[in-house]
N, C-alpha and C positions, 0 to 999 in steps of 0.2 A: 335511843332517840337521836337522830342526825342534828348537826348544826342547822340544816335547812329547815326542819321541822321546829326547832326551837324558836328561830326567827319568826316563822308563820305563826306559831301559837302565842308568842310574846308580843308581836306586833299587831296582831288583828283582835286578839280576845278584847282588850281595853276598848278599842275603838266600836267593837259590836256591843259590849254592854252599855257604854255611853249613848250609842244611836238608840238601842232599845229602851233605855231609860228615858230619853227625850220623847220618844213616841208614847210610851205609858203616862208620862206626867202632862203631855200635851203641850210642851214648850219646845221651841226650836224645831219646827216641822218643816225641814228643807224638802222641797218637791221631789228631788231626786232620790230621796231615801224611802218614801213612802210607795208600798204596791197599791196603786190606784188603778190598775187594770181590771176592766169587767170581767167577772167570773166567766169561765169558759174560753176566753180568748187570750191566747198566748203567743209571742212572736218567735218562739223557738221552731224546732223541726217537727214538733208534734211527737205523738206516741211511735215507738219504734214498730215497724210493720213486721210480721212473722215471716222467717225466711226471706229478709229482704234482700240478702246477697244473692239469692237464686232466682229472684224474679225476673230481672233482666234477661239472664240466661235462658229461663224457660221460655220467655216471650220469642226470643232470637230462634229457639229450636222450633217453636211453633209456627214461625214464618217460613222457617226452612221446609218443614213438613207440609205446610200448606201449598206453597210454591212449587214443590216437588209433586205432589199428589194431583195438583190441578195443571201441570204442565207449564206453568209460567217459568220454571227453572228448567234449563235444558240439562239432562243428565250427562250429556258430554262434556258440559262445562263444570256441574257442579252434582257429584253423585248424589242420590237420594239417601235419606237418613236411614232407611232400613237396608239398602245396599252396603253403607258404610258398616252397619251393625253385623251384616253377615260377613262381610270381609274380614272384620275384627275378629269375630268367632273363628274363622278359618286360620287365622295367623295365631290366634291363641292356641288351637288345636295342635298346629304344627310346632308350637314353641317359638316362633319367631319374633313375636311381640314381646313376650317376657325376657327373651335374651337381650334384645336390642334396649328395651327399656331398662334392665340392669345396667347395662353398660352406659347409657345416658345419665342415669341417676348417680352413678359413681363419679363420672366426669364431673357434673354439675356440683356434687357435694364437696368433692376436693377443691375445685375452683372457689366455691364459695366460702369454704372454711378459710383457706390461705387469702383470699381476698379481704375478708372481714378482719382477720388478724392483722394484715398489714395496714388496713385503713384505720383500725383503731389505734394501733401503736403510733403511726405517722400523725394522726390527729391529736394524741395526746402530746407528742413531742413538739408539734407546731403550736398547738392551743394554748399550752402552759408555758410557753417560754418565747422571747421575742427573738432570740437568737435562732431557735428552731424555726420559727415563723418566717424570719428572714431566708433561711436556707431551704426551706422545704416547700413552701406554699407556691413559690413562683414556679418551680419545675412541675409541681402537681397539677397546676392550672394550665401549663402548657400541654401536658398529657391529657388533660380533661378535653382540650380542644381537638385532640387528634383521635378520630374514632378507629375502633380495634381493627376494623376491616382494612384500614391503610397500613397497619403495623403487620398483618399476616405475612406478606412477603419476607420482612426482615426476620420475623419469629421463626419462619420456615427455614430460613439460611441458618440460623443461629442454633435452633433445637431440633431440625428435621421435621418429619410429618409425624412423629410417633405420639404418644400420650403426654409427654411433658408439654410440648407445643401447645396441646388443647387445653391442658389444665391451666398452664400460665396465661393463655388468651381469655379464659373465663375469669381468672383472679384479676386480670387487668380491667375487665368490665365490672368487676364487683367493688373494688376497692375505692373507685372514685366517689360513688354516692355515700359510702361508709364514711370516708374522709370527710367530704364536703359538710354532711349534716351533722357528723360529730364535732367536727371543728367549729361549726355555727353554735352548737348547743354549748360548747365550752365557753366561748365567747360572749354567750347571751346570759350568763349567769348573772344574777343581780349582784352589784358590788356590795350590797349591805351583808350578804352571807360571807363574803371575804373579810369585811371588817368584823363580823362577828367571831370569824375563825380566829382572827389574830387577837381578838380581845379575850376569848377563853384559852389562847395560847395553844392552838392545835399545831401538833408537828405536821411536816409535810406530807408524810403518808396518811396521817389521819384527815388532813385537809382534802386530799385526793379521795379518800374513801367515803367520807361523810359529806361532803360538800360537791366536789367535782364530778364524781361519777354519778349521784342522783341528779343532779342539774342538767348533765348532758345525756342522760337517759332518753328523754322524748326525741332529741334530734338523732340519736343512734337508731332508735327503733323506726323512726321514718326513713332513715337511710337504708335499713335493713330491707324495708318493703320495696324500695327501688333496686337493691342489690339483688334480691332473689329473682326478680324479673330481668335484671341484667345479665345474670347468670343463664337464663334460658335463652336469651337473645343471642348471647356469645356462642351457646351451645349449638344453636341452630347453624351458625357460620361455621364453626370448626367440624361438625359431624359431616359437612359436605366438602371437606377438603381432604381427599384421599383416606377417607375413613373406611375400615373394614367391618365396622359394627357400630350401632346406635340407631335411635328414630331417624335422625338426619339422613343416615346412609341408607336405611330402608326407603325413605322417601325418595332420594336421588336414584335409587335403582329403580323404584318404580316409575320415576319420570322417562327412564330409558326406555322401558316397555309400554309407556303410554297407560299405565294403570292408575288412573285418576282416584279410584276409590281408595287405594293404598296411601296414597298421597293425603287424601281427607283424613283417614285414621291417624296419620302421623300428627297431622294438624290438631286434630281433636285431642291426642295425648298431649301434646304441647300446652294446649289451652288448658285442660284439665290441670296438669302439672302446676301451671302458672296461678291458676285460680286457688289452688288448694294450698299452695305455699303462701300466696298472698293473705288468704283467710286465716292460716296458722299464726303469721306475724301479727296480723290485726287483733287475734284472740289475746296473744302474748302482750301486745301493747295495751289492750283493756284492763288485763289483769296487772301488769307491772306499773301501770299509771291510775290505778283506781283511786289514788288520792286526789287527782285532778278533778275540777267541775269544768266541764266544756259545753260548747252548744251541742254536741251529739249526746250528752247526758240530759 
C-alpha cells in the first residue's frame, strides 16, 4: 500500500461513515450530501457508446466515399477511396509500403524512447528540486517556444542529413510535452501526502517510489498522448529532408511525379499510426489510473 493510498483511506473513510450515519439517522441533512436527482436523469456523459473512438472516423470515411461517388469531390484533388485502396494494394505487392513503413516506425520509436527518457529525467530533476527548477525550467521553456522546423538548419549543420539528425529531431519534439505534463503532475501533488511521508519517516527513495511516481503518473500519461502525436509530426518533417526511405520519402517522391493517390496512401498510414498510438496510450491510461473516479467513468 502506498502512502498516497494510506492518506486516501485514512482521510475519507471516517467522513464517509459520518455522512452515512447522518443520512440513516435523519439528522444533519445537508442539501449537498443527498442524491436528490430524479431517477433516470444524470448530469454526466451518459453510457459509453460502443466503438465510440471509431464513430467519427467512420463518418469521415463515409463522407469521403459519398463525395467521391457523387462527383462532389474532384478525384484530381482528392483520390477516391477505392483508388487509394487499389494503390495501397499495389504498393504492398511490390513491398514498397512495408519497407518504408518499417523505416518510419524505427525512426519514430527511437525518437520517442529518447524523448520520453529525457523528458522524465529532466522533469524529476526540475520538479523535485528548487535548484534544478531554477537551472532547467527556463531553458526548456525557451526551447518550447522554438518549433522544431526552425531548428532543422542547425541540426543539419551539426549532425548532417543521416539518421542521427532525424532521431534527434523527433526526440526534441517528444520530450517537451513529457517534461511539461510530468513536471506539472509533480508540482500538483497534495502537500498532505508529503506531510504523511515525513510523519511515517519515508526515505527519499521510498518517497519517490510511493508518493511522487503515483502522483505524477496522470500527468505523465497525458504528456505521453501528446508525445506520440508529436513524434509523428516530427517524423513527417524529417522524412522529407533528403531522406532515402520512409513514408514521408514515398510521399515526396509521389509529389514529384504527380501521384496524388500515393500521397493519400501516405496520409492514411500516418493517420492510422497516430490513431492507433493514441488509442493504445488511452487504454494504458485507463488501466493504470483505474483507481480514479472521473467524469468519463
